[in-house]
N, CA, C and O atoms as a GROMACS GRO file, in nm:
protein
  344
    1GLY      N    1 -11.904  -6.901 -16.578
    1GLY     CA    2 -12.024  -6.911 -16.499
    1GLY      C    3 -11.987  -6.893 -16.354
    1GLY      O    4 -11.884  -6.946 -16.312
    2GLY      N    5 -12.059  -6.825 -16.278
    2GLY     CA    6 -12.048  -6.802 -16.130
    2GLY      C    7 -11.959  -6.687 -16.090
    2GLY      O    8 -11.942  -6.659 -15.971
    3GLU      N    9 -11.899  -6.619 -16.191
    3GLU     CA   10 -11.807  -6.505 -16.156
    3GLU      C   11 -11.879  -6.396 -16.079
    3GLU      O   12 -11.829  -6.343 -15.979
    4GLN      N   13 -12.008  -6.361 -16.134
    4GLN     CA   14 -12.090  -6.259 -16.059
    4GLN      C   15 -12.108  -6.298 -15.929
    4GLN      O   16 -12.086  -6.214 -15.842
    5GLN      N   17 -12.147  -6.421 -15.893
    5GLN     CA   18 -12.178  -6.471 -15.773
    5GLN      C   19 -12.054  -6.449 -15.666
    5GLN      O   20 -12.068  -6.398 -15.554
    6ARG      N   21 -11.937  -6.493 -15.716
    6ARG     CA   22 -11.816  -6.484 -15.644
    6ARG      C   23 -11.779  -6.333 -15.607
    6ARG      O   24 -11.739  -6.298 -15.496
    7VAL      N   25 -11.795  -6.259 -15.703
    7VAL     CA   26 -11.770  -6.110 -15.680
    7VAL      C   27 -11.872  -6.055 -15.580
    7VAL      O   28 -11.838  -5.981 -15.488
    8ALA      N   29 -11.992  -6.091 -15.598
    8ALA     CA   30 -12.093  -6.041 -15.500
    8ALA      C   31 -12.065  -6.089 -15.360
    8ALA      O   32 -12.084  -6.015 -15.264
    9PHE      N   33 -12.020  -6.211 -15.348
    9PHE     CA   34 -11.984  -6.270 -15.218
    9PHE      C   35 -11.872  -6.190 -15.153
    9PHE      O   36 -11.884  -6.146 -15.038
   10CYS      N   37 -11.763  -6.171 -15.226
   10CYS     CA   38 -11.653  -6.090 -15.182
   10CYS      C   39 -11.680  -5.960 -15.143
   10CYS      O   40 -11.628  -5.911 -15.043
   11ARG      N   41 -11.770  -5.892 -15.228
   11ARG     CA   42 -11.812  -5.752 -15.189
   11ARG      C   43 -11.895  -5.755 -15.062
   11ARG      O   44 -11.882  -5.665 -14.980
   12ALA      N   45 -11.980  -5.856 -15.044
   12ALA     CA   46 -12.059  -5.863 -14.917
   12ALA      C   47 -11.974  -5.880 -14.791
   12ALA      O   48 -12.012  -5.841 -14.681
   13LEU      N   49 -11.858  -5.938 -14.814
   13LEU     CA   50 -11.763  -5.959 -14.701
   13LEU      C   51 -11.676  -5.841 -14.675
   13LEU      O   52 -11.609  -5.840 -14.572
   14ALA      N   53 -11.671  -5.738 -14.763
   14ALA     CA   54 -11.583  -5.629 -14.748
   14ALA      C   55 -11.599  -5.558 -14.623
   14ALA      O   56 -11.500  -5.505 -14.572
   15ASN      N   57 -11.712  -5.550 -14.568
   15ASN     CA   58 -11.741  -5.477 -14.442
   15ASN      C   59 -11.730  -5.558 -14.315
   15ASN      O   60 -11.762  -5.512 -14.205
   16GLN      N   61 -11.686  -5.676 -14.333
   16GLN     CA   62 -11.669  -5.774 -14.222
   16GLN      C   63 -11.798  -5.789 -14.142
   16GLN      O   64 -11.805  -5.759 -14.022
   17PRO      N   65 -11.897  -5.835 -14.212
   17PRO     CA   66 -12.030  -5.855 -14.138
   17PRO      C   67 -12.027  -5.976 -14.042
   17PRO      O   68 -11.947  -6.068 -14.059
   18ALA      N   69 -12.113  -5.974 -13.943
   18ALA     CA   70 -12.126  -6.081 -13.855
   18ALA      C   71 -12.224  -6.185 -13.904
   18ALA      O   72 -12.220  -6.301 -13.865
   19LEU      N   73 -12.318  -6.133 -13.999
   19LEU     CA   74 -12.414  -6.220 -14.061
   19LEU      C   75 -12.422  -6.189 -14.205
   19LEU      O   76 -12.430  -6.073 -14.245
   20LEU      N   77 -12.421  -6.295 -14.288
   20LEU     CA   78 -12.430  -6.285 -14.435
   20LEU      C   79 -12.558  -6.359 -14.478
   20LEU      O   80 -12.584  -6.474 -14.443
   21LEU      N   81 -12.632  -6.283 -14.553
   21LEU     CA   82 -12.762  -6.339 -14.602
   21LEU      C   83 -12.741  -6.364 -14.758
   21LEU      O   84 -12.691  -6.279 -14.832
   22ALA      N   85 -12.782  -6.483 -14.798
   22ALA     CA   86 -12.755  -6.530 -14.932
   22ALA      C   87 -12.879  -6.599 -14.989
   22ALA      O   88 -12.920  -6.704 -14.940
   23ASP      N   89 -12.940  -6.539 -15.095
   23ASP     CA   90 -13.054  -6.581 -15.151
   23ASP      C   91 -13.021  -6.662 -15.276
   23ASP      O   92 -12.980  -6.602 -15.375
   24GLU      N   93 -13.035  -6.794 -15.279
   24GLU     CA   94 -13.001  -6.868 -15.401
   24GLU      C   95 -12.861  -6.835 -15.455
   24GLU      O   96 -12.849  -6.802 -15.574
   25PRO      N   97 -12.759  -6.841 -15.379
   25PRO     CA   98 -12.630  -6.798 -15.433
   25PRO      C   99 -12.567  -6.886 -15.544
   25PRO      O  100 -12.462  -6.850 -15.597
   26THR      N  101 -12.629  -6.999 -15.580
   26THR     CA  102 -12.574  -7.087 -15.683
   26THR      C  103 -12.680  -7.106 -15.795
   26THR      O  104 -12.670  -7.199 -15.875
   27ALA      N  105 -12.780  -7.020 -15.801
   27ALA     CA  106 -12.882  -7.030 -15.898
   27ALA      C  107 -12.824  -7.001 -16.036
   27ALA      O  108 -12.751  -6.903 -16.054
   28ASN      N  109 -12.858  -7.090 -16.137
   28ASN     CA  110 -12.818  -7.073 -16.275
   28ASN      C  111 -12.666  -7.088 -16.293
   28ASN      O  112 -12.605  -7.028 -16.381
   29VAL      N  113 -12.607  -7.170 -16.206
   29VAL     CA  114 -12.456  -7.194 -16.219
   29VAL      C  115 -12.434  -7.342 -16.246
   29VAL      O  116 -12.501  -7.425 -16.185
   30ASP      N  117 -12.346  -7.377 -16.335
   30ASP     CA  118 -12.315  -7.514 -16.364
   30ASP      C  119 -12.262  -7.585 -16.234
   30ASP      O  120 -12.216  -7.518 -16.142
   31PRO      N  121 -12.271  -7.720 -16.229
   31PRO     CA  122 -12.232  -7.795 -16.114
   31PRO      C  123 -12.092  -7.776 -16.061
   31PRO      O  124 -12.068  -7.773 -15.940
   32ALA      N  125 -11.994  -7.762 -16.159
   32ALA     CA  126 -11.858  -7.738 -16.115
   32ALA      C  127 -11.840  -7.612 -16.042
   32ALA      O  128 -11.775  -7.606 -15.937
   33ASN      N  129 -11.899  -7.508 -16.099
   33ASN     CA  130 -11.893  -7.371 -16.033
   33ASN      C  131 -11.972  -7.360 -15.920
   33ASN      O  132 -11.940  -7.282 -15.832
   34GLN      N  133 -12.088  -7.441 -15.911
   34GLN     CA  134 -12.166  -7.435 -15.788
   34GLN      C  135 -12.086  -7.490 -15.673
   34GLN      O  136 -12.093  -7.431 -15.565
   35GLU      N  137 -12.011  -7.597 -15.684
   35GLU     CA  138 -11.936  -7.658 -15.593
   35GLU      C  139 -11.819  -7.554 -15.538
   35GLU      O  140 -11.789  -7.544 -15.420
   36LEU      N  141 -11.763  -7.484 -15.639
   36LEU     CA  142 -11.655  -7.378 -15.608
   36LEU      C  143 -11.715  -7.284 -15.519
   36LEU      O  144 -11.664  -7.260 -15.410
   37ILE      N  145 -11.831  -7.225 -15.564
   37ILE     CA  146 -11.900  -7.120 -15.487
   37ILE      C  147 -11.941  -7.161 -15.341
   37ILE      O  148 -11.926  -7.084 -15.246
   38LEU      N  149 -11.989  -7.278 -15.332
   38LEU     CA  150 -12.032  -7.324 -15.200
   38LEU      C  151 -11.910  -7.349 -15.109
   38LEU      O  152 -11.916  -7.314 -14.991
   39ASN      N  153 -11.808  -7.404 -15.155
   39ASN     CA  154 -11.687  -7.422 -15.078
   39ASN      C  155 -11.630  -7.278 -15.034
   39ASN      O  156 -11.589  -7.258 -14.920
   40LEU      N  157 -11.630  -7.184 -15.130
   40LEU     CA  158 -11.585  -7.056 -15.094
   40LEU      C  159 -11.657  -6.996 -14.979
   40LEU      O  160 -11.600  -6.947 -14.881
   41ILE      N  161 -11.794  -7.003 -14.998
   41ILE     CA  162 -11.888  -6.944 -14.893
   41ILE      C  163 -11.869  -7.019 -14.762
   41ILE      O  164 -11.853  -6.959 -14.656
   42ARG      N  165 -11.870  -7.140 -14.770
   42ARG     CA  166 -11.860  -7.225 -14.641
   42ARG      C  167 -11.731  -7.192 -14.561
   42ARG      O  168 -11.729  -7.156 -14.443
   43ASP      N  169 -11.623  -7.210 -14.640
   43ASP     CA  170 -11.494  -7.199 -14.580
   43ASP      C  171 -11.463  -7.056 -14.533
   43ASP      O  172 -11.407  -7.035 -14.426
   44THR      N  173 -11.498  -6.964 -14.611
   44THR     CA  174 -11.474  -6.815 -14.580
   44THR      C  175 -11.556  -6.779 -14.455
   44THR      O  176 -11.506  -6.715 -14.362
   45CYS      N  177 -11.680  -6.822 -14.455
   45CYS     CA  178 -11.761  -6.785 -14.341
   45CYS      C  179 -11.703  -6.847 -14.202
   45CYS      O  180 -11.696  -6.789 -14.094
   46ARG      N  181 -11.662  -6.980 -14.232
   46ARG     CA  182 -11.614  -7.058 -14.098
   46ARG      C  183 -11.485  -6.989 -14.058
   46ARG      O  184 -11.469  -6.968 -13.938
   47GLU      N  185 -11.387  -6.949 -14.147
   47GLU     CA  186 -11.260  -6.898 -14.112
   47GLU      C  187 -11.269  -6.755 -14.052
   47GLU      O  188 -11.178  -6.711 -13.982
   48ASN      N  189 -11.380  -6.683 -14.081
   48ASN     CA  190 -11.400  -6.539 -14.039
   48ASN      C  191 -11.512  -6.528 -13.929
   48ASN      O  192 -11.554  -6.418 -13.892
   49GLY      N  193 -11.559  -6.646 -13.880
   49GLY     CA  194 -11.667  -6.638 -13.786
   49GLY      C  195 -11.791  -6.563 -13.829
   49GLY      O  196 -11.854  -6.494 -13.750
   50VAL      N  197 -11.827  -6.577 -13.962
   50VAL     CA  198 -11.946  -6.522 -14.015
   50VAL      C  199 -12.062  -6.621 -14.012
   50VAL      O  200 -12.048  -6.732 -14.063
   51THR      N  201 -12.176  -6.584 -13.954
   51THR     CA  202 -12.289  -6.666 -13.957
   51THR      C  203 -12.357  -6.648 -14.093
   51THR      O  204 -12.369  -6.537 -14.144
   52LEU      N  205 -12.400  -6.759 -14.148
   52LEU     CA  206 -12.458  -6.751 -14.291
   52LEU      C  207 -12.605  -6.799 -14.283
   52LEU      O  208 -12.634  -6.905 -14.228
   53LEU      N  209 -12.695  -6.719 -14.338
   53LEU     CA  210 -12.833  -6.760 -14.342
   53LEU      C  211 -12.844  -6.769 -14.509
   53LEU      O  212 -12.824  -6.670 -14.579
   54MET      N  213 -12.874  -6.880 -14.555
   54MET     CA  214 -12.890  -6.894 -14.697
   54MET      C  215 -13.011  -6.967 -14.724
   54MET      O  216 -13.043  -7.064 -14.655
   55VAL      N  217 -13.092  -6.917 -14.836
   55VAL     CA  218 -13.208  -6.966 -14.885
   55VAL      C  219 -13.174  -7.048 -15.018
   55VAL      O  220 -13.107  -7.001 -15.110
   56THR      N  221 -13.224  -7.168 -15.018
   56THR     CA  222 -13.206  -7.246 -15.137
   56THR      C  223 -13.316  -7.349 -15.152
   56THR      O  224 -13.369  -7.400 -15.053
   57HIS      N  225 -13.351  -7.379 -15.279
   57HIS     CA  226 -13.456  -7.480 -15.304
   57HIS      C  227 -13.383  -7.618 -15.342
   57HIS      O  228 -13.449  -7.720 -15.360
   58ALA      N  229 -13.257  -7.616 -15.351
   58ALA     CA  230 -13.167  -7.725 -15.399
   58ALA      C  231 -13.113  -7.804 -15.279
   58ALA      O  232 -13.028  -7.756 -15.205
   59THR      N  233 -13.162  -7.922 -15.261
   59THR     CA  234 -13.128  -8.002 -15.151
   59THR      C  235 -12.974  -8.025 -15.159
   59THR      O  236 -12.911  -8.018 -15.054
   60GLU      N  237 -12.914  -8.051 -15.268
   60GLU     CA  238 -12.772  -8.072 -15.270
   60GLU      C  239 -12.691  -7.954 -15.229
   60GLU      O  240 -12.581  -7.969 -15.177
   61VAL      N  241 -12.742  -7.838 -15.251
   61VAL     CA  242 -12.675  -7.709 -15.201
   61VAL      C  243 -12.679  -7.710 -15.053
   61VAL      O  244 -12.575  -7.694 -14.990
   62ALA      N  245 -12.796  -7.727 -14.991
   62ALA     CA  246 -12.812  -7.731 -14.851
   62ALA      C  247 -12.724  -7.843 -14.775
   62ALA      O  248 -12.686  -7.827 -14.659
   63GLU      N  249 -12.696  -7.953 -14.846
   63GLU     CA  250 -12.617  -8.062 -14.793
   63GLU      C  251 -12.471  -8.017 -14.762
   63GLU      O  252 -12.403  -8.074 -14.676
   64ALA      N  253 -12.430  -7.916 -14.834
   64ALA     CA  254 -12.294  -7.875 -14.812
   64ALA      C  255 -12.270  -7.802 -14.684
   64ALA      O  256 -12.155  -7.769 -14.654
   65PHE      N  257 -12.374  -7.775 -14.604
   65PHE     CA  258 -12.349  -7.700 -14.477
   65PHE      C  259 -12.386  -7.790 -14.353
   65PHE      O  260 -12.454  -7.892 -14.366
   66SER      N  261 -12.339  -7.750 -14.237
   66SER     CA  262 -12.350  -7.836 -14.117
   66SER      C  263 -12.482  -7.826 -14.050
   66SER      O  264 -12.515  -7.915 -13.972
   67ARG      N  265 -12.562  -7.723 -14.075
   67ARG     CA  266 -12.698  -7.713 -14.016
   67ARG      C  267 -12.797  -7.675 -14.108
   67ARG      O  268 -12.778  -7.576 -14.179
   68ILE      N  269 -12.909  -7.748 -14.116
   68ILE     CA  270 -13.016  -7.718 -14.213
   68ILE      C  271 -13.146  -7.698 -14.145
   68ILE      O  272 -13.183  -7.779 -14.060
   69GLU      N  273 -13.217  -7.596 -14.176
   69GLU     CA  274 -13.342  -7.566 -14.120
   69GLU      C  275 -13.436  -7.563 -14.237
   69GLU      O  276 -13.421  -7.486 -14.332
   70ARG      N  277 -13.545  -7.659 -14.224
   70ARG     CA  278 -13.637  -7.652 -14.333
   70ARG      C  279 -13.763  -7.568 -14.298
   70ARG      O  280 -13.816  -7.582 -14.187
   71LEU      N  281 -13.813  -7.480 -14.390
   71LEU     CA  282 -13.931  -7.400 -14.363
   71LEU      C  283 -14.028  -7.433 -14.467
   71LEU      O  284 -14.001  -7.410 -14.585
   72GLN      N  285 -14.146  -7.488 -14.430
   72GLN     CA  286 -14.253  -7.514 -14.529
   72GLN      C  287 -14.387  -7.442 -14.488
   72GLN      O  288 -14.438  -7.450 -14.376
   73GLU      N  289 -14.431  -7.377 -14.587
   73GLU     CA  290 -14.567  -7.309 -14.565
   73GLU      C  291 -14.571  -7.224 -14.445
   73GLU      O  292 -14.670  -7.216 -14.372
   74PHE      N  293 -14.458  -7.159 -14.426
   74PHE     CA  294 -14.443  -7.054 -14.319
   74PHE      C  295 -14.479  -7.110 -14.168
   74PHE      O  296 -14.516  -7.036 -14.076
   75ASN      N  297 -14.462  -7.239 -14.160
   75ASN     CA  298 -14.459  -7.301 -14.024
   75ASN      C  299 -14.335  -7.283 -13.946
   75ASN      O  300 -14.237  -7.227 -13.997
   76ARG      N  301 -14.336  -7.326 -13.827
   76ARG     CA  302 -14.205  -7.324 -13.754
   76ARG      C  303 -14.100  -7.395 -13.820
   76ARG      O  304 -14.129  -7.502 -13.873
   77PRO      N  305 -13.974  -7.349 -13.827
   77PRO     CA  306 -13.860  -7.422 -13.887
   77PRO      C  307 -13.830  -7.553 -13.832
   77PRO      O  308 -13.832  -7.567 -13.710
   78GLU      N  309 -13.802  -7.653 -13.909
   78GLU     CA  310 -13.775  -7.782 -13.864
   78GLU      C  311 -13.625  -7.808 -13.884
   78GLU      O  312 -13.573  -7.789 -13.994
   79THR      N  313 -13.550  -7.855 -13.771
   79THR     CA  314 -13.406  -7.884 -13.797
   79THR      C  315 -13.392  -8.011 -13.863
   79THR      O  316 -13.435  -8.112 -13.806
   80VAL      N  317 -13.339  -8.018 -13.974
   80VAL     CA  318 -13.316  -8.129 -14.063
   80VAL      C  319 -13.187  -8.201 -14.018
   80VAL      O  320 -13.188  -8.321 -13.993
   81ARG      N  321 -13.078  -8.125 -14.008
   81ARG     CA  322 -12.947  -8.173 -13.976
   81ARG      C  323 -12.874  -8.065 -13.901
   81ARG      O  324 -12.885  -7.947 -13.934
   82ARG      N  325 -12.792  -8.109 -13.791
   82ARG     CA  326 -12.716  -8.018 -13.725
   82ARG      C  327 -12.584  -8.099 -13.686
   82ARG      O  328 -12.591  -8.196 -13.610
   83GLU      N  329 -12.470  -8.058 -13.738
   83GLU     CA  330 -12.343  -8.127 -13.713
   83GLU      C  331 -12.245  -8.012 -13.676
   83GLU      O  332 -12.203  -7.934 -13.761
   84GLY      N  333 -12.213  -8.005 -13.551
   84GLY     CA  334 -12.109  -7.918 -13.501
   84GLY      C  335 -12.144  -7.768 -13.522
   84GLY      O  336 -12.056  -7.683 -13.514
   85ALA      N  337 -12.268  -7.739 -13.550
   85ALA     CA  338 -12.305  -7.595 -13.571
   85ALA      C  339 -12.310  -7.525 -13.440
   85ALA      O  340 -12.352  -7.581 -13.339
   86ALA      N  341 -12.269  -7.409 -13.442
   86ALA     CA  342 -12.266  -7.331 -13.319
   86ALA      C  343 -12.394  -7.258 -13.302
   86ALA      O  344 -12.412  -7.186 -13.203
   0.00000   0.00000   0.00000
């Protein structure tokens, strides 16, 4: 589980983007592989200076990152948490 997500993530980084868009990157993945994928995304983006914009409905997935913006009913985003985010 999660191999396709990891391959897609690596392929997305091949062109060294400044911004990476991820739509539910851990959907349908077991908890162990979910953690592996989140660590890979977070650490790789941080090490390479890539900004990540990720959409998720899972609170536990969002908690893995330093800045969380919540969007409800297409209103203005609300900053939920910001820790050392640039």
